Structures are given as structure tokens and as C-alpha cells.
C-alpha positions in Angstrom: 0.0 27.6 82.4 -1.9 29.7 79.9 -3.0 33.2 80.5 -6.6 34.2 80.0 -7.1 37.4 78.1 -10.3 39.2 78.9 -12.8 39.3 76.0 -12.8 43.1 75.8 -9.0 43.2 75.5 -9.0 40.4 72.8 -11.6 42.3 70.8 -9.8 45.6 71.1 -6.5 44.0 70.0 -8.1 42.3 67.1 -9.8 45.6 66.0 -6.5 47.4 66.2 -4.8 44.8 63.9 -7.7 45.0 61.5 -7.6 48.8 61.5 -3.9 48.8 60.7 -4.4 46.4 57.8 -7.4 48.4 56.5 -5.3 51.6 56.7 -2.4 49.9 54.8 -4.8 48.6 52.1 -6.5 52.0 51.8 -3.1 53.7 51.4 -2.0 51.2 48.7 -5.4 51.6 47.0 -5.1 55.4 47.0 -1.6 55.3 45.6 -2.5 52.9 42.8 -0.2 50.1 44.1 -2.7 47.3 43.8 -3.4 45.0 40.9 -6.5 46.1 39.0 -8.3 43.0 39.9 -7.6 43.4 43.6 -8.5 47.1 43.4 -11.8 46.2 41.9 -12.5 43.6 44.6 -11.7 46.1 47.4 -13.9 48.8 45.8 -16.7 46.2 45.7 -16.2 45.2 49.3 -16.1 48.8 50.5 -19.1 49.8 48.6 -22.1 50.1 50.9 -24.8 47.5 50.5 -27.8 48.8 48.5 -30.3 46.7 50.4 -30.1 44.2 53.2 -29.9 40.6 52.3 -33.2 38.8 52.3 -33.7 35.5 54.0 -34.7 32.6 51.7 -36.2 29.5 53.0 -34.5 26.2 52.3 -35.9 24.2 49.4 
């Protein structure tokens, strides 16, 4: 029999795992332990968006 995990608990656990990973990546980034290409990608992903994406109609 499989156990059912409440939605709130599942979301909280997923966020905790993502927060741990984000903290580890931030520590590696701050210490300069990432490849330059990966560091540039992370810097790009963490940069705030300058404008919201616009919706384009399908052709």
C-alpha cells in the first residue's frame, strides 16, 4: 500500500531540497569553484528579468 503525502508537505519538502541545492551552488559560486561557463550561466539565471515576457500569437 502506498502512502499519500499531503500536497503542502510535498511542496515544503521539495522547496527544502531546492533551497539546499541553491545554497550549495551559491557557496561554490562565491568561492570560485565553478567552471567559468557554468558560473556565467548561473549569473545569467540569477539575474532579474528586465521585462516580463510578451505573448506572441502563433503564426
